[in-house]
N, C-alpha and C positions, 0 to 999 in steps of 0.2 A: 702159723706155719704155712709156707707156700708150697703148693704141689706142682711139680714139673709135669706138664701134660705131654712132653715129648714133641712139641711142635717146633718146626723150623722158624727162625726169625722171619717175620713178615707174613706168616701163615695165619689163617683163621683156624678155629678149633675143628672145623670139618676137613682140614688138611689142604684146602685150596690156597695157594699162595696169592699174595697181593698182585704180583705180576700177571699170574694167570687170570685173576678176576678182572684186571684192567683190559684184557683182550676180549674178554667175553663181551652201542652201543643210534458281496451283498447277500442277503438271506437266501436268494434263489440258488446261489452257488453252493451254499452249505449243504443243501439237500442232496447234492451229488458227490460229496466228499466221503472218502473212506476214513476209518480210524487212523491208519498209517499216515494218510495225508494230513490229517489234523495234527497229529503228533509232530510231523515234520515241520509244519508251519509254526507250531508252538516253540520248537527248538530253534527255528530260524529267528523268531522274534526275540528269544532270549539272547542269542548271540549277536543281535543287532544293537544291543545296548552299548553305550560308550565304555571305554576302559576306565577302571577305577585305579588300577595300579600301573606304574611305569616301570617298576623294577621289582625283583624278587631276591630275597636272601634266604638261603637254606642252611641251617645249622644241622649238619648230618652227623648224628651220634652213632658212628659205625660200630657194629657189634651187637646192638640191641639194648637200649636203656630199660631199666626195670620200672615199668608203669605202676606196679603195685606198691613200690617203695617211694615213688615220687609224686604221682599225679592221681592215682586211683586207689587209695588206701582202703583196707577192709579191717577196721579195728575189732570187729566182732568175730572174725574168723579165728580158727585155732592158731596157736603160736607158730606152728610149722608152715602156716600159710601167711599170716599177717606180718611176720618178722618183728624187729625191735622198734620200728618207728611209729610215732603217733601223728595223727592229723593235727594241723593248726588252722586257725581261722585266717581268712584273707580280708581284703578291704571290700569284698562283695559279700553282702549278708547271706548266710547260709552256705557259702562255698568254702570247702576246706581242701587243702592239699597237704603233702607231706612236710614234716618239720625240717627236712633237708633243704627246703626251698624257701627260706624266709624272705629273700629279696623279691622273688616272684610273687609271694603272698601279698606284698604291698602294692603291686600293680595289676592285680587280677582283673581289674575293670578294663584292662586294655588288651586282653587276649582271650582266645577261645581254646578250651581243651576238648578235643574230639576223643572221647573215651571208648568209642565203639569201632575204631578202625580195626580191620581184620582182613587177613588173607591166609593162604594155605601153604606157604613156602617157608619152611624152617631152616633153609640153608643160607649161609652168608652170601656167597657169590651169586647164587640164583636169586635170593631175596633182594640183594642190591640191584640186580638187573631189573627185576620186576618193579621195584619202587622207582627207579630212575627212568625207565622207558615206558612203563605201563603194559608191557608185554611179558608173559611168562617165558622164560628161556628154555631152550633145549640144548644143553651143553654137549650132549653126545659123549665124546671121548675126553671132555674136560678142556679141550683146547679151543673148540669153536661152538657155536650155538646150533649146529645142524644146518646152517645156511651158509652160502658163500660169504666171504668177508665183506664184499661190497653190498650185502643185503642185511647187515646188522642193523638193529633198530637204533634210532637216535634217542638221546636223552632229553629230559624236559628242558635243560639249559640250552641245548642245541636247537630245540623247537622254538624257544623264545627268541634266541639270537637270530634265527632265520626269519621269523615272522615280523619282528620289530626292528631289526637292524641296529646299528650303533645309535646311541642316544647322546654321545659326547665324544671326547678325545680318547677315552679308555676303551679297551675291547668290550664288546657287548656281553661276553661270557667269560667269567674268571673263576678259576679254582684256586683255593688257598688252604693250607700250605702245600697240599699234595693233590694229585688227580683224584677226582670224586668217583672212585670205583668205575662202574660202567657208565660214566657220565660223558661219553664221547659223542661224536656226530653220527656214527653209524654210516648208513648209505648216503647221508647228506654230503659227506666229503669234508676235507680239511678246512674249508672256508668257515664252517660252523663249529669247529673244535674249540675247546676252552683254552684260554691263556692260563697256563699253570705257573703260579709264582715260584713254587719249588724251594722256597726258603721261608722260615718261620718268623713272622713279625715280632715274636716275643724275644728273639735274640737281639742283644745290644747292637750288633753290627749288621742288622737286617738291611738288605739292599736287594732290589729286584735286578738281577743280572742283565736282563735284556733291555734295560732302560738307559744304560750308560755305555759309552764307547770304551774299549780297552785303552789303557794308558799309552800304549805304543802306537795307537791309531789316531792321527789328527783329524779334525773336521774336514780338511781338504782331501785327505787320503780316503776318508769315508765316502765323500761325494764322488770321488773318482771310481771307487769300487762299485758304487751304485750305478754309475753311468756305464761301466764295463759290463755289469750284469744285464742292464737293459739292452745293450747292443748285442750281447750273446743271445738273448731271448728273441730279438728281432730276426737273427739269422735262422732260427728254427720256427719262425712264425708260420711258414707254409704248412708245416706238419703240426697239427693240434697236439698240445702237450697232454699227456695222460699219465695215470699212475703216479709213481714217485716224483717224476719231474713236475707234474702239476701241483702236487702237494708241497714240494719245496718252494715253488714260486709263490704259493699262498703264504707260507711261513715267512719267507723273505720280505714280502710286502707288509705283513703285520709287524715284523721287527723294525723295518724302516720307519713306519708311521709312528711307532712308539718312541724310538730313539730321537726322532726329530720333533717331538711334541713336548714342550715345557709343561703344558697343562696335564698331560698324562703322567709325567714324572712327579708333578706336584700331588696328584691324587694318590699316588702310591707312597708318598713321603710321610709315613706314620710318625717318624721322629719329630716332625714339626708340631705334633700335638702336645699340649701342656701335660706335665707329669700327673696332675690330679685327674685329668681326663683318662689317661692310660690306667691309672690305679683304679678308677671307677669301674672299668671293664674287667679288671683283674689282670695281674702280670702273669698270664698263662697263655698257652697257645690259643685256646678257644676264645679267651677274652680279647687278645690283640688281633686275632683274625676277624672277630666281630667288629672291632673298631675300624679296621681296614675296610671291611665291607661297607660300613656307613660312609666312609670317604669315597668309595668307588661308586656307590649309587648316587651320591651327590654330584658326581661327575658324569653321570649318564649310563653307567653300567646297567645292563638289563637283568643279568642273573649272576649272583655270586654264590658259589657252592663252597661251604666250609667243611672240610673233612676233619673229623675229630674221632680218633679211634679209642681202643681199650675198653669198650663197653661190653665186651663178651665175658661176663662175670660168672663163669662156671665155678670158680673157686674164690672164696673170701669176698663174696658179693658186697657184704656190708662194710668191710674194711675199705674196699675200693671206693664205694660210694661216699663214705665218711671222709676219707682222706683227700680225695681229689675230684672225682668225677662229678658228683652232685654240686659241691660248692662252686666248681668252675662253670658249670652250665647255669646254675642259679644266678651268679653274678653277671656272666656274659649276656644272657638273654634279657635279664631285667634292665641292664645298662643300655643295651642296644635299643630296646623298645623306647625307653625314656629319652635317650639321646636323639633318636630319630624324630620323636615328637617335638623336642625342644628346637630342633633344626627345621621344623616344618616339613619333614619328609615322611612321616608315618602314614599319612593318608595316601601317599603315592607309592609306598613301599610295602610289599607283602612279605612277611617274615614267617618262616616255617621252621620248627624244630622237631626232629623225629629221627628214628633209626630205621633199620630194615625190619625190625620185629620188636616184641616185648620180651619178658622173661617169665618163666614158669611160676605159677602161684606157689607150688610146693618147693620148699627149700631142700636141696640135695644133701648128700652126706659130706660134701666138702664146704658146707656153709655157703653154697652158691646157688644161683638160679640158672636154669638151662634155657634153651631156645623156646620161644612161644609166640608164634605169629597169629594165633587165633584171636588175641586181644592185644591192643597196643594203644597208647595215648599219643596224640599228635597235637602240638601247640601251633596255633595260627594267630597272627596279629597283623594289624595295619591293612593297607590296600583296600579300604572300604568294607572290611569284614565286620560282623557283629560280634562283640565280646559275649562270653557265656560258656555254657556247658552243652555239648552235643553228645547224645547217646549215654548209655550206661552198661555196666557189666554185672555179672552175677555176684553172689556172695564171696566168691574166691577170685574175682577178677580174671576168670578163665575164659569167658565168652560173652559177647554182647547179649543183653536182654532186650535191646532195641534193634531196629533195622541196622545191620552191619554196614559200615561205610568202607568201601573198597578202594584200592589204589586208583582204578580208573575214575572213580568219583572224585577223589582228591585232585588228580591231575587235570581232569576236565574243568573243575572249579577254578584251579589256578589259571588256566588258559582263559577261561571266561572273564575272570577279574582283570586280566591284562588285555582284554579286548581282542582275543584271538579265537577264531572259529575252530574249535577242537575237532570238528568233523572234516576239516580240510584233508585232502588226499594228495600224497605224492607217490609217484612211481619209482620203484627201485631201478637200478641200472638194467636189471633183467625184465623190467616191465611189470612187476607185481605191485598193485595198488596197496598203499598202506596209509590209513588215516592217522592223524596225530594221536588221537585216543580212540581205541576200539571198545566201545561199550561205556557203561557208567552213566551217572547223572550228576547234574550240578547240585551241590549240597545247599539246599534252599535255606536251611537254618543259619548258614554262614554268610550268605549274601543278602 
């Protein structure tokens, strides 16, 4: 039996609509050194290492996947904690994961499970903002973050796009099939916003609308329109474009570059893949988005954010996991890792699979699990990372028993692996200095 939570379509369980969430983006020298100076030098040396990853793919399981049912099972806990699932062995001796993830069990030597990821924000909109930007939000009235709009924090995808720039004919930052929550550019401006596909590659008629001309517009007419736009912009060149005008100019330029690039159109052409390859990933939204992500990083995309919702399992947690959620994630993630390796891309591509939180250890009265940010499992593969297990939780998967790994730690490590100095500071339009990541440490066990 399904229980109607009375939520509007597109809303999270905490009542925040998706639209609102999207708004919310020499030896003698040593004797005179102080401890802070030594630490600064150590951090500088770490960040001076060459990049290991050229691209990053994030499979974002929005709503909060159940770590205790998938990656961090507690078979000795009471039934109201452990649930119905049993652990299974993987291809790594001594490592077990949930029986819902058999494909991932076969490639466990290729990824790391961070079991001690933890933070203190149990909200969807706020938790998403926290994970994407590394900064805790202050939503105030629910419409803004307590800061002027042009002072909103940039997301990890926009940081990478700004620091690394384009790596090929495709945009450096892509979201598929929908916007990645608060995954926008914030005060960086529209130049570093994601290209949002806005159509699902699992659909038989999938086509990226911004890559083709309208049927009633010839190539000659298209070129004439572009020339007219350029002349119009020259007329206003004496007054610097700001606000909406500047944003639109950026969007037009991006659209022109995509439409006129055969290589970009080819990268997005998932229908050119063999049927057996598509089936390997799973004929699901998450599976086909993951396959598209592999094609995009092969063409130089720096960051692909895959939005996959419906993980907010307050009701019928186990039915949802059994029927769709876990099988889709299991097949998509395992296929992506294996396919990247077969194409020689895994060493250059960092892959992350996570949500904004985990789920409660105790099962609720609706056979569901509620919000639980205190413990969460994060999967990381490729990009020069070391496979294995990092951290552990208590007997109920409720809290880390090892040093907790926070969001700043994860984001700082991602930037480090991509050769980006996470301490770099940009000033907002109002002159406020904001570092890429404020706090945290590089996760040494991962690198």
